[in-house]
N, C-alpha and C positions, 0 to 999 in steps of 0.2 A: 190579881189582874194587872197591877202596875209593872209587873216584870215582862209583860207581853204587849206593851203599848208601843206602836211603831208608825212612823210616816208611811202613808200608801204611796207607792210608786206612781208617777204619771202615767196615765193611760189605763189605770185599773179603775173601774166603775164601782159605784156604790153597791150595785147588784152582785158584782163579783166578790167584792172584799166583805160583804155581810156574812159569808160562810166562814170567815176567818175570825169571827169574833170570839168563839169560846170552844165550841165542840171539836171542830177540826184541829185547831191547835193542841188541844189536850190530847186527842188521839194520836197526833203526830209527835208532838214533843215528848210526852210522857211515855206513851206506847212504843213508838218506833225509834226515836232518836235516843232517849234515855234507855229504852229496852235494847239498844245496840243491834237492831235487826239488820242482817246483812243478806246479800244474795245467796239464795239457796237455803235460808234458814227454815225451820218449822216453828210455827207460832200458834199458840192457843190464846184466844180472846175469851175470857170468862165474863159474859155480859154482853149481849147483842142489842143494847140500846143505842142512843145517838153516839155516845163516845166510843163504844165498842165498834160500831159500824165504821166510824172515822178512822179507828186504829187498823181495821181490816183494809180499808181502802188504802190507807198509807203504806201498810205492810206490802200490799199488792205492787204499788209503784216502787216500793224498795226492792222488789224481786224476791220476797219470800216465796219458797216453793210449795209449802203446805201451810194452809191457814185453817185451824180448826175453830169454829165458832161454838160456844158453849152458853146455853140458856135454858130456862124452864119453859119458855113459851115457844111452841112450834111456829107460830106466825113470825116471831123475830128470827128464827133460825131460817126460815124460807127468805125472808128479806136479806139475811146475811150472805146468802148465795150470790145476790146480785151485787153485794159490796166486795166480793173477792173470796169469800170462805169456799175452800176446797172440800171441806168435811163439816158435818154438823153433829153435835153430841148433845142429847137432852140432858141437862143438869140433874143429878140425882145420885143415888147410891153407887151406880156402876159407871158414872162419868170418867173417874180415874182409870178404871180398867180399860174403857173404851179408847181413852186417849193414848195410854200405854201401848195398846194393840196397834193403834194407828202409826205409832213411832217405833215399832219393833221392840218395845220394852224399854226404850232409851229416854223417854221423855222429850219434851220439846226443847228447842234451843231458847225460846223466849215465851214466857207465860205472862199475858197482860191481864190485870185485874180491873175491871171496868164496872163493878157494882157497888162496892163500898161496904161489904159485910165481912166480918171475920171468917165465915165459913167458905166464901169464895176466895178470899186471900189464902186461906189454908189449902184449898184445892190447888191453887197455883203453886204452892211450895212442894205439893206432892207430884205434879205433873211435869215440873221443869228438870231437864237433865242435870247431872253433876257439873257444875261450872257454868250453868246457864243463868239466864237472868229473869227475875220477876219484876215486871214493870207495874207499879201500883197506882194507877189513875184513879181508882175508885175512892181513895181517901177514907178508908175505915178510921173510925175515931180512935179506937185502940185495939191493938192485935198484940197479944203476948204468948210466949212460950212456943209450943209445937216444935217442929223438926229444927226450926232455925234458932230457937232459943233467943229471940231478941224482942224488944218492945219497939213498936213502930207506932207514931203518933200521926200518921197521915201526911206528914211533910218530910219524911225521910228521904234524902236526896242522894241517890247514887251511893249508897252505903254498901261498901264491900264487906262481905260476910264470908264465913268459912266454906260454905257450900256453893257460892256463885255471888251474883250481884243482885242488890235490890235497888230499884230506880224508883224515886217517889215524886210527889207533886210539886216539888220546887227545884230550882237549879237549871231550868230550862231556858234562861235568859239568852237571847240571841238566836233562838231557833226560828222564830217567825220570819225575820228577814231572809233567812236561807230558803224557806218555802215560798217566799214572795220573788225570790231572785233579786233581792234588793241589795 
């Protein structure tokens, strides 16, 4: 938290700034900024809770062309559509296949993990295109092995690995002033 403490610009009310306290900066800084979302990118957000919804909203503003929300709860997926999801996928055994079909077999440019479980992180590594980015905002305590062959302790920050980029939960200092226009 101490890396995201900033002076609130004049003219911004407490009611406006309250939404910048935790959830929105996490979705923006880790999901979109560290995930390097660009205009026209395809994005999958695994986890449609508050951080995942914030990431979808920020990806929409950034200009992502396709935003795929992935969750186990139908109610969260329905809500995700109002936050910018263009497609929804129920998490489960065929989620990977559905996402690959939505991307013509290529995978997404950016896969955002917003749950914090090894299984959801693993899904992200399987649905991201070669050279793409996995943004890990869910901060799973420990994830090892798998296709990426790395150990991630929840604070891996923009670690470049052989198949793409992994963006973690640290290293986003200075992003909030950009969001505030300060």
